[in-house]
C-alpha positions as CSV (number, residue, x, y, z in Angstrom):
1,M,4.3,22.5,26.2
2,V,6.1,25.1,24.0
3,Q,4.3,28.4,23.9
4,A,3.8,29.9,20.5
5,N,5.7,33.1,21.4
6,D,8.7,31.2,22.5
7,V,9.5,29.7,19.1
8,Y,11.9,32.5,18.1
9,K,14.1,31.7,21.1
10,R,14.4,28.0,20.4
11,T,17.6,26.4,19.2
12,V,16.6,22.9,20.1
13,M,13.8,21.1,18.3
14,S,12.6,17.5,17.8
15,K,13.4,15.8,14.5
16,Y,9.7,15.6,13.6
17,E,9.0,19.2,14.2
18,F,12.0,20.3,12.3
19,L,11.0,18.2,9.3
20,L,7.4,19.5,9.4
21,R,8.6,23.1,9.4
22,I,11.0,22.4,6.5
23,S,8.2,20.9,4.5
24,M,6.4,24.3,4.6
25,L,9.2,26.4,3.0
26,G,8.0,26.6,-0.6
27,H,9.2,25.2,-3.9
28,K,12.9,24.8,-2.9
29,R,12.0,22.5,0.0
30,I,13.0,19.3,-1.8
31,R,16.6,20.8,-2.1
32,Y,16.6,21.3,1.6
33,F,15.6,17.7,2.2
34,E,18.3,16.5,-0.2
35,K,20.9,18.5,1.7
36,I,19.7,17.2,5.0
37,G,20.1,13.7,3.7
38,L,23.7,14.4,2.6
39,Y,24.5,16.1,5.9
40,F,23.0,13.3,8.0
41,S,23.8,10.3,5.9
42,A,23.4,8.0,8.9
43,G,20.0,9.5,9.7
44,L,18.7,12.7,11.3
45,P,19.0,12.6,15.1
46,N,15.8,12.6,17.1
47,K,16.7,16.0,18.5
48,I,18.2,18.9,16.6
49,N,20.5,20.8,19.1
50,N,21.3,23.9,17.0
51,V,18.5,24.6,14.6
52,P,19.7,28.0,13.2
53,L,23.1,26.5,12.4
54,L,21.6,23.5,10.6
55,L,19.3,25.9,8.6
56,E,22.4,27.8,7.4
57,K,24.2,24.6,6.5
58,I,21.4,23.4,4.3
59,G,21.1,26.8,2.6
60,V,17.9,28.3,4.0
61,C,18.1,32.1,3.5
62,K,17.4,34.5,6.3
63,T,13.9,35.3,5.0
64,L,12.9,31.7,4.9
65,Q,14.5,31.1,8.3
66,S,12.2,33.8,9.7
67,R,9.2,32.0,8.1
68,F,10.5,28.7,9.5
69,F,10.3,30.0,13.0
70,A,7.2,32.2,12.6
71,I,4.8,29.2,12.2
72,S,3.2,28.7,15.6
73,Y,4.1,25.5,17.5
74,L,0.4,25.1,18.0
75,H,0.1,24.3,14.4
76,F,2.3,21.2,14.8
77,E,1.4,20.1,18.3
78,P,-1.6,17.9,17.4
79,I,0.5,16.1,14.7
80,L,3.4,15.6,17.1
81,D,1.0,14.3,19.8
82,W,-0.5,11.9,17.3
83,L,3.0,10.6,16.2
84,A,3.8,10.0,19.9
85,T,0.9,7.7,20.5
86,A,1.6,4.0,20.2
87,N,-0.5,0.9,19.3
88,P,-0.3,1.0,16.4
89,A,3.1,2.4,15.8
90,K,3.2,5.7,14.0
91,H,6.1,7.1,11.9
92,L,7.0,10.2,9.9
93,I,9.3,9.3,7.1
94,A,10.9,12.2,5.2
95,Y,12.4,12.3,1.7
96,C,15.9,12.6,3.4
97,D,15.4,9.5,5.6
98,S,17.1,6.2,4.9
99,D,13.7,4.6,5.5
100,Y,12.2,6.5,2.5
101,P,11.2,3.9,-0.2
102,T,13.8,3.8,-3.0
103,L,11.3,3.3,-5.8
104,L,9.1,6.2,-4.6
105,K,12.1,8.5,-4.6
106,Q,12.5,7.9,-8.4
107,I,9.1,9.4,-9.4
108,S,8.9,13.0,-10.7
109,S,6.9,14.4,-7.8
110,P,7.8,12.3,-4.7
111,P,6.0,13.2,-1.5
112,L,8.3,15.0,0.9
113,L,6.7,13.4,4.0
114,L,5.0,10.1,4.5
115,F,2.9,9.4,7.6
116,V,2.9,5.7,8.3
117,M,0.9,3.5,10.7
118,G,1.9,-0.1,11.2
119,N,4.8,-1.9,9.7
120,K,7.0,0.7,7.9
121,Q,9.4,-2.0,6.7
122,L,6.8,-3.1,4.2
123,L,7.5,0.0,2.2
124,H,10.8,-1.6,1.1
125,S,9.2,-4.9,0.1
126,P,8.5,-5.8,-3.5
127,Q,5.0,-4.5,-4.2
128,I,2.3,-4.9,-6.9
129,A,-0.3,-2.2,-7.1
130,M,-3.8,-3.7,-7.6
131,V,-6.6,-1.3,-8.5
132,G,-10.1,-1.5,-10.0
133,S,-13.5,0.1,-10.1
134,R,-15.7,0.8,-7.1
135,E,-18.5,-0.6,-9.2
136,F,-17.5,-4.1,-10.0
137,S,-18.9,-7.4,-11.3
138,E,-18.8,-10.8,-9.6
139,Y,-16.1,-11.6,-12.2
140,G,-14.0,-8.8,-11.0
141,A,-14.5,-9.7,-7.4
142,Q,-13.6,-13.4,-7.9
143,W,-10.5,-12.7,-9.9
144,G,-9.4,-9.8,-7.8
145,R,-9.4,-11.9,-4.6
146,Y,-7.8,-14.8,-6.3
147,F,-4.9,-12.8,-7.8
148,A,-4.3,-10.9,-4.6
149,S,-4.1,-14.1,-2.7
150,E,-1.8,-15.8,-5.1
151,L,0.5,-12.8,-5.5
152,A,0.7,-12.3,-1.8
153,I,1.4,-16.0,-1.1
154,N,4.3,-15.8,-3.5
155,G,5.9,-12.8,-1.8
156,L,4.5,-9.7,-3.4
157,T,3.0,-7.0,-1.1
158,V,-0.4,-6.0,-2.4
159,T,-0.6,-2.2,-2.5
160,S,-4.0,-0.4,-3.1
161,G,-6.0,2.6,-2.1
162,L,-8.5,1.2,0.6
163,A,-11.3,2.4,-1.6
164,L,-14.7,0.7,-1.8
165,G,-14.9,-2.0,-4.4
166,L,-12.0,-3.9,-5.9
167,D,-9.3,-2.1,-3.8
168,A,-10.9,-3.4,-0.7
169,I,-11.3,-6.9,-2.2
170,C,-7.6,-7.0,-3.1
171,H,-6.6,-6.0,0.4
172,R,-8.8,-8.7,1.8
173,G,-7.5,-11.3,-0.7
174,A,-4.0,-10.7,0.7
175,L,-5.1,-10.8,4.3
176,E,-6.9,-14.1,3.8
177,V,-3.7,-15.9,3.1
178,S,-1.8,-13.8,5.8
179,G,0.0,-12.0,3.1
180,N,1.4,-8.4,3.2
181,T,-0.7,-5.4,2.1
182,I,-0.3,-1.6,2.2
183,A,-3.2,0.9,1.9
184,V,-2.4,4.4,0.6
185,L,-5.0,6.9,1.7
186,G,-6.4,10.1,0.2
187,S,-6.9,11.5,3.6
188,G,-4.9,11.8,6.9
189,L,-4.4,8.6,8.9
190,A,-6.5,9.9,11.7
191,E,-9.4,10.5,9.3
192,I,-9.6,7.1,7.5
193,T,-11.8,7.3,4.4
194,P,-14.1,5.7,3.5
195,R,-15.4,5.1,7.0
196,A,-17.0,1.9,5.7
197,N,-13.5,0.4,5.4
198,L,-12.4,1.3,8.9
199,R,-12.6,-2.3,10.0
200,L,-10.5,-3.3,6.9
201,A,-7.9,-0.7,7.9
202,N,-7.8,-2.1,11.4
203,D,-7.4,-5.6,10.1
204,I,-4.5,-4.5,7.9
205,L,-2.8,-3.1,11.0
206,A,-3.6,-6.2,13.0
207,Q,-1.9,-8.4,10.4
208,N,1.3,-6.5,10.3
209,G,0.4,-4.4,7.3
210,A,0.7,-0.6,6.8
211,L,-1.4,2.5,6.2
212,I,0.3,5.5,4.6
213,S,-0.5,9.0,3.5
214,E,1.3,12.1,2.5
215,F,-1.4,14.2,4.2
216,S,-1.2,15.3,7.8
217,P,-3.0,13.0,10.1
218,F,-6.2,15.1,10.6
219,E,-6.6,16.1,7.0
220,K,-10.0,15.1,5.7
221,A,-10.4,13.5,2.3
222,R,-11.0,15.7,-0.7
223,A,-11.7,14.8,-4.3
224,V,-8.4,16.4,-5.6
225,Y,-6.4,14.2,-3.1
226,F,-7.2,10.9,-4.7
227,P,-5.3,11.4,-8.0
228,R,-2.3,12.5,-5.9
229,R,-2.7,9.4,-3.8
230,N,-2.7,7.2,-7.0
231,R,0.8,8.4,-8.0
232,I,2.1,7.0,-4.6
233,I,0.3,3.6,-5.1
234,S,2.1,3.2,-8.5
235,G,5.3,4.8,-7.3
236,L,5.8,2.3,-4.5
237,S,5.2,-0.6,-6.8
238,L,7.1,-2.6,-9.3
239,G,4.0,-2.7,-11.5
240,T,0.3,-1.8,-11.5
241,F,-2.3,-4.5,-12.2
242,V,-5.7,-3.1,-13.3
243,L,-8.4,-5.7,-12.7
244,E,-11.7,-4.1,-13.9
245,A,-12.0,-0.5,-14.9
246,S,-14.3,1.7,-16.9
247,E,-13.0,4.2,-19.4
248,Q,-13.5,6.9,-16.7
249,S,-12.1,4.9,-13.8
250,G,-9.5,6.4,-11.5
251,S,-7.7,3.1,-12.0
252,L,-6.6,4.4,-15.4
253,I,-5.0,7.4,-13.6
254,T,-2.9,5.0,-11.6
255,A,-2.0,3.1,-14.7
256,R,-1.0,6.4,-16.4
257,Y,1.2,7.3,-13.5
258,A,2.8,3.9,-13.7
259,L,3.7,4.4,-17.3
260,E,5.1,7.9,-16.6
261,Q,7.2,6.3,-13.8
262,N,8.5,3.6,-16.2
263,R,6.8,0.8,-14.3
264,D,5.0,-2.2,-15.7
265,V,1.2,-2.1,-16.4
266,F,-0.9,-5.3,-16.3
267,A,-4.6,-5.7,-17.2
268,L,-7.1,-8.5,-16.8
269,P,-9.3,-9.0,-19.8
270,G,-13.1,-9.1,-19.2
271,D,-16.5,-9.4,-20.9
272,I,-16.6,-7.1,-24.0
273,D,-20.2,-6.3,-23.0
274,N,-19.2,-5.1,-19.5
275,P,-18.5,-1.3,-19.5
276,N,-16.3,-1.9,-16.4
277,S,-13.9,-3.8,-18.7
278,H,-13.6,-1.2,-21.3
279,G,-10.8,0.6,-19.5
280,S,-8.8,-2.6,-19.0
281,H,-9.2,-3.5,-22.7
282,Y,-8.0,0.0,-23.7
283,L,-4.9,-0.5,-21.6
284,I,-4.2,-3.8,-23.3
285,Q,-4.7,-2.1,-26.7
286,Q,-2.1,0.4,-25.6
287,G,0.5,-2.2,-24.7
288,A,-0.3,-3.3,-21.2
289,Y,0.5,-6.9,-20.4
290,L,-2.5,-9.1,-20.7
291,V,-2.9,-11.3,-17.6
292,T,-4.7,-14.6,-17.3
293,K,-2.9,-16.2,-14.4
294,P,-0.7,-15.1,-11.5
295,T,2.5,-16.4,-13.1
296,D,2.0,-13.8,-15.9
297,I,3.0,-11.3,-13.2
298,L,5.2,-13.4,-10.9
299,E,7.6,-14.3,-13.8
300,H,8.4,-10.6,-14.2
301,Y,9.6,-10.3,-10.6
302,S,11.1,-13.6,-9.8
303,G,14.3,-11.9,-8.9
304,F,12.7,-10.0,-6.1
305,L,10.9,-12.9,-4.5
306,S,13.3,-14.8,-2.3
307,S,12.5,-18.2,-0.8
308,L,12.3,-16.5,2.6
309,N,9.5,-14.3,1.3
310,R,7.6,-17.3,0.1
311,Q,8.1,-19.1,3.4
312,N,6.9,-16.1,5.5
313,N,3.9,-15.5,3.3
314,H,2.7,-19.2,3.6
315,E,2.1,-18.7,7.3
316,N,-1.4,-18.4,8.6
317,K,-2.6,-16.3,11.6
318,E,-1.5,-18.9,14.1
319,G,2.0,-19.2,12.6
320,N,1.4,-22.6,11.0
321,T,2.0,-23.4,7.3
322,V,-1.1,-23.1,5.2
323,L,-1.7,-26.5,3.6
324,Y,-1.7,-26.4,-0.2
325,P,-1.7,-22.6,-0.4
326,E,-2.4,-22.6,-4.2
327,I,-5.7,-24.4,-3.5
328,F,-6.5,-22.4,-0.4
329,A,-6.1,-19.2,-2.5
330,V,-9.0,-20.0,-4.8
331,I,-11.5,-21.1,-2.0
332,H,-13.3,-18.2,-0.4
333,H,-16.6,-17.8,1.4
334,Q,-18.9,-18.6,-1.5
335,P,-19.1,-22.3,-2.5
336,I,-16.8,-23.4,-5.3
337,A,-17.2,-26.7,-7.0
338,V,-14.4,-29.3,-7.3
339,D,-14.2,-29.1,-11.0
340,T,-13.9,-25.3,-10.9
341,I,-11.1,-25.6,-8.4
342,A,-9.4,-28.3,-10.5
343,T,-9.5,-25.9,-13.5
344,L,-8.1,-23.0,-11.6
345,V,-5.2,-24.9,-10.0
346,D,-4.6,-27.2,-12.9
347,L,-4.8,-30.5,-11.0
348,P,-6.6,-33.8,-11.8
349,I,-9.8,-34.2,-9.8
350,P,-8.6,-37.5,-8.1
351,E,-5.4,-35.8,-6.8
352,L,-7.3,-32.6,-5.9
353,T,-9.9,-34.6,-3.9
354,I,-7.2,-36.1,-1.7
355,K,-5.7,-32.7,-1.0
356,L,-9.1,-31.2,-0.3
357,L,-9.7,-33.9,2.3
358,D,-6.4,-33.1,4.0
359,M,-7.4,-29.4,4.1
360,E,-10.8,-30.3,5.6
361,I,-9.2,-32.4,8.3
362,A,-6.8,-29.6,9.0
363,G,-9.8,-27.3,9.5
364,L,-9.0,-24.9,6.7
365,I,-12.1,-25.6,4.6
366,I,-15.7,-27.0,5.0
367,T,-17.8,-29.0,2.6
368,V,-21.1,-27.4,1.8
369,T,-23.8,-27.6,-0.8
370,G,-22.2,-26.6,-4.1
371,G,-18.6,-27.4,-3.1
372,Y,-16.2,-26.0,-0.6
373,I,-15.8,-22.8,1.4
374,R,-13.2,-21.5,3.8
375,N,-13.7,-22.2,7.5
376,R,-14.7,-18.7,8.8
377,T,-12.6,-19.2,12.0
378,I,-9.4,-19.3,9.9
């Protein structure tokens, strides 16, 4: 272990420690990251062999160099230890790294550092932000899960905030069809918040998803962190889809960030008597795209959705193709009637019945009183 009083003597430093120290150098730090990116266009090496020389090359003045070295190593040691542990994989992606998401770099206040657990490659996938109220109706839950499933099946990564309510439902909707999903946290990744969604977070990691945060791993959630988190959700995404939101909902903050970032905003219309739809209706009045079916969103991004993405996202947990994924996406764990399914997937009932029988034989769904549900073992 490096002793705190030895730090002034050091000329060799790990990449992660160097980046963490640079991130604490005040308002000019983004310039330092930009210069590091130019200096190491092929990527920063895992070990920096001459730290003082590199600081000079990127323009860090003597005063800030002293501050850089003055911070005790003990401050960074828990973070570095956390990054070194595997299962799941952990990463620190800096603004200067080639792994840093291109879309996120375009926003006005990009995070300088991103802590990532899980599949960091998902950060470069085409993403749709899906957000909504913690207080939600059955209408919001049904359509949130449906749209998340359909969008994920068709190659969009569902990005949300792991919050209680519709955020969690959208993550689950993507996971249920073995789609991709990213959760952006308002806390450090070692302090997953809310704790009620810890199992969901673990399921995301188990299914090759990712958890990300700009906060150091052991930082606890604070109310002021969540709006900051929202700019990352929208900044990673091609567009933001608001499902059900009151006029005071944090989802409108995400939508506002999306507009500032020159990204698309979509909204699902709801019952005019439902206060949780008032925010969505406001967005539509202000020019958001009104969404009634998944193709309303998919047609915007058809250029990003390769046939390879579609093929990969049709696979279930065992690696087999999900039979009739468009039908599977609308059947969940509450019974749904045949005529309702027929309406949602736009199929004649005789043709639909044959396909439902095939799915039942394949073990994907079960017939129950009131219609069909998914086989809970799938």
